[in-house]
N, C-alpha and C positions, 0 to 999 in steps of 0.2 A: 504494500500500500504506500503510495507516494505521500511524503509529508507525515509519516507516522513517527513523530518524535518520541512518543512513549515506547513504542516497539523498539526503536533504535536504541533508546536509553537502556531499556531492560536487557536487550541483547548485549550491549557493551558491559553492563553491570554483571551479567552472567559470566562473561569471559574473564573479567577482572577478578571475580570472586574465586575462580578456580574450582568451583563446584560443578557437578553434573546437573543437567536439567532435571533429571529424575530426583536427585536429592533436594534441589530447590523446590520442585513441585510438592514433594512430601512435606517440607518445612512450611510451605505456604498453605497447605491443606488440600491440595489437589491429588487425586488418585493417579492421574496420568500426566506425564511430561508433555504430552501433546497440547495441553492447555497453554503451556509457556510458548510453544511454537506458534500457536494461534494468536497469542497476545503480541508476540514479536512481529508477526505478519500483519497485524491489524484486523484479523478476522474475528477476534474476541477482544472486547474492551476490558482493560484492567479494572476490576471492580474497586470502587473507592474504599469499601470496607476491607479490602485485601492490602491496601497500602502499607499499614504497619507490619504485616507479616512479610511482604515483599522486602521492605526496607531492612528488617531484621535478618532475613535469609540472605540477602545480597550484601549486607554490611554497608548500606548507604543511608544517607540522612532522610528520615521520614518526611520532614518538612519540604525538602527539595522535591521528593517524589510526589507528594501531595500537590505541591504548587504546579508541577508539570501536568499532572492529571487534570487539575482544575483549569489550567491555562488552555489545554487542548479541548476539553469536553464541556466545561462550565465556566467560560470566561467572565460572564456577568456575576457569577457567584464569587469568583476570585476577586473581582473588583470590590465587591461588598466587604470581603475579608480584608483587603488592603486598606479600605477606608476606615473600617471599624475595629478590626482585630487582626492585625498583621500576623502572618504565620512566621514563627521563629524557627531557625535551625537549632540543632542541639547546642552548638557553640554559643549562639546568641542567647538561648535560654539559660545557659550556665552563667553568662555574664550578667544577665538580668537578675538571676537568683542571687548571685554573689553581691550585686549592688543592693538588692532589697535586704539581704541579711546584714550587710555592713551599715545600712541606713535604718535598720529596724527600730533603733532607739531614738532616732531623730525625726523631726517633722519633715515630710516629703512634699512640702508646698512647692510646686514647680516654679512659681514666681520668685521664690527665694533661692533657687539653685543658680549659682553663678558659673559662668564658663570656666573660670580659673579653678573653682572647686571641683568641677567635673573632670578637668584635665588632670588635676592632682589625684583624684580618686582612681581614674583609670590607669594612671602611671603606677600608683601603689598596688593596684590589683594585678597589673602585668608583672611587677616585680615579685609579687607574692606567689603567683600561680604559673608564671611562664619561665 
């Protein structure tokens, strides 16, 4: 299928994973590896509810895969998410969690957060975790 970004992405992720299609199919919850071939070719749509299982089985970021699926199949829904509840990658979620933990005892009034404070916070965070 021409323009099948999801299928191409899944195909590349399978290759990089080093796993067989049969093993990935089993980890995702399919009885037959043929389902993966059909997803790669675009004959079968990757079900949104299978995104977490595919991400785990392939060792890829769940948010990136979900964004790709929404972008290809539900672009208007993706725009709503971007406007109201941006999808975070695992790394972005870790940074946000660390920020919230570090600031949990302080007021998080956005109007009172200065750029210099944020720069120092992220530098300290990088020094601590990287």
